[in-house]
C-alpha angles and dihedrals in degrees: 000000000000126000112239116235104165092145098042098098103029117205097322117107116261093227128018124184122181130187093337115186126181132164138170094211137327093297099039109068109168105174120031115196091310124184126187137171122199115194119218124261093014140103112253113198115205107199128191145117123277112284097024092116104262096132091044090053091052091050089054091050094051090047101249096115126042120222122234088224141343131061140273128197128185130178089218107096103175133042089244089066092056128074119191131191112182124209092251121061093253094188135117104259091198093063127083123242090254092052092050092050090047090049095053094038089055091049089058092047093246117164121246091251092050091049092053092046094048092046091056092048094051094043088057097038094052096033092238124171127250111314091233089072117108114236094235089059093058130090120258092256092051090049091053090051091051088052088050090049091053090055090051097040099098092040097244125198095220118045121192116191121184108207097320093175099049112127093007127123117256094253093054091045091052090049091055091049091052090052091049092053089049090053093049088054086060091056102267121145111220130191112191126179122205141154091208095098102189096051088060090070085089091066121097092224131021130202115193111209131193132163093354099310138090112249096188139350122199144105113295095247091051093050091051093047097045093049094037094233134138096212132044089227089064089049090052093049091049092050091048090053092049090048092051096048099043103039114108111210094209092049090047092050090049092049089057092060106026098064132123115273117267110272108213112238113215105254120245108271119245132195115292122242133048100248094054130152086267090066090048090051092050092047094049091046091055091050090051090051091052090052092048093047098050091155091056092045091051090047091053091050096045100040098081090045092050093044097050093039092050091049094050091048096044109031142053099022125118110262115252139207092031111174109238118186116220129194105186107183090177091059093043092049093050095059090224120154097222139024101211121132120245126192115258142156099230122121121227090223090066116102090223094053104144102175126098118249089187091059090050090053094046090047090058090051091047093054098040107126144171131189091288098051141266114358095210140036106201116213118192122220128185099220137035090236092055091050093050091048088054091056093046091050090051091246089123137022094219147356131232118198116194117192122236098252095038098133095046094044093045089051091052091047093051096043100043098042112184091000094064117123121245093245090063091047092054093044094053096054120107109213114218131194117185136188099232095177087105108055097197095049095039093050092048093051092048091050095047095045091054099040094048091049091053089049091050091052091049090055092049090052091048089054087059094047092250120142107261090225088081088066095051130085110252094255124097123200109206125199110303115258090219126016123352132302090237098035109156121235091250090069090053095048100039094080089053093050091048090052092046091052091045090054103040105037093063088043091054094046101047093035094051094046095048093043090051090053091043095052092044092054091241096124092050090050094050091046090054087051089061101262113145121235090235090055092054092048094044092051091055092043092051091055091045092052088063091050090044091056091049090045093052093050093047094047092052093043095052094042099046108021101035100033100024097226110181112278123174101146137083113292094209092055091051092048090050092051092048088050092052090050090048093052088048088054091049091055090047090053090048090051091052090052090052099048098036124074098201140030089244092058091047092049093051091048092047094048093048093051089046091059091042094054093044091058104038104029096071092255101127099015132023118269087232089068094059129100110272093244091058097041095070091047093047093060091065098050121106100256107030100084095033090055091051089047090051092051089048091053099042104033103025098034095225119161135234092270093063113108093229091054093044090051090054093051092045092050093050094046092044093053090047090055090046092052092048091050092051091049092051093048095047094046090051100047108022115092117228092007092160096042112106127213110280 
């Protein structure tokens, strides 16, 4: 079961700590001049209340936390000689027992045969259920035993267990202690922390810890004899009382500063080479998680399609079926039963003109349509007051009032030109009242009311054989150089939405996955096992590259094949830009996982930056419409220039050599390098960067 190594370490201690000091600020001293000696091939019980620094001390021993001063020595020289069981479960609950064993076995370069053999031994030794069982389906005690099995899997010489019996029933706790004593008999050195004082009597050596220092260190029987007590709890209380009454604050303060310089311990050696078995283990583990979380995988695949599809369905189109109140005094005065236009040959200049110009105008409004349906729903009212009340009650978005002699007065106005009398000018005016509280609807109604009136006048002139140019304003809009003269807002904003999706979806995926592993203590555990940070990151990035490729294809397919957004550029160039933006988003998500200690913090940070970029990166409104103080800042944000480059590629058809396009690529690549630099700096200098919020 366990390889014997009684002569591996000789007579030297397995672990030696001298004058260890560690603080997280002037008022948060964790370790206070602590010294500790762990003999070889024995069980060392580290006792102390919660918060006394036991877990921090273990993190220093395994190399995850650096001391402020002092020294640490271990006989273990490689990560394969160290087994670590953290206080938390620190396992992927979605994986099966077999998948977890395979994951950690692969990390330690164990052969497939050895992994299978070791799995069988540990399943029997720890009385674990069938290895097909998923961890989340097991009881708490079974999960703790799996965590214990992972620490034992590669048969380490030094085993460090952080409160392995916490929360377990007495029978299971006793079972674990029996297994530990059996392992010690095979030459294993075991450090176990606990705050259950009496159960530690089974250890060969006990260190009693309080407020970051070791009060006493000796075998249990010796501690009981020296202090003349029957229970270790009484010994601990007695030592605490002695510590409180004899400690000199000034001496203690001086001991925190006047200590020997930190002597660097040579770090535990890991496997050489970047593309090691550790990377393979991480990559295969991520694939297993994708297979286990089919709902999440499907969500990741479908989210860009749903987002772009929903946006194109819901946003950027002219509103339709807008109620428009009409008070047509000409129609009411005529006594006619309907105001629908009928084809005729009469000219409005004729004195005997009997047709209604107002009905012709209203008929054009009534039949004005876009791809979603009729723009207006005309509602007739008998009086001006009734029409105004309808607008004020929100029953209509606007009111048109047409005077009684509108057709005759309009004919006189058109025929007489500048010689027309004022009475005809006043009588040919359509009065309009609009609800401008909604800018989009108000602007559309204003535009349509004017443009349809001009079209109606042109038709009236054409009936009289007059050139329709006389009814037009003296401005001619030729064919647009880029885009379309009547291009809807959705065509302007779609490139921005595509860029936003390309940036944030990878950020969400990689950030959420790494934060979940960080909060669960999984990253810390794998780092202790010898995995390199770059291997963990690269394994996630490799998976995300596949999703990014699928995302880019799906975004472009939905935007240009399904919804026919304008596209006149090179598809490969646009795909390349979206890929650059996606990689930028990946690095942003990775940065969030580095600087945030919980998924909640990362979510708040991500959502806030999402809103910020929407508003000041020219996504929903042109940068030229911003306040001058924001405009200069906006140009240096991650999505401003890439969005402009995307519009230049897709709508204008510019190539990669255009300066606007080049600026977009340069901005995206520059921000990516900036995020990578920040990640490297933070990982190098921030303490506990991979420790999640407890």
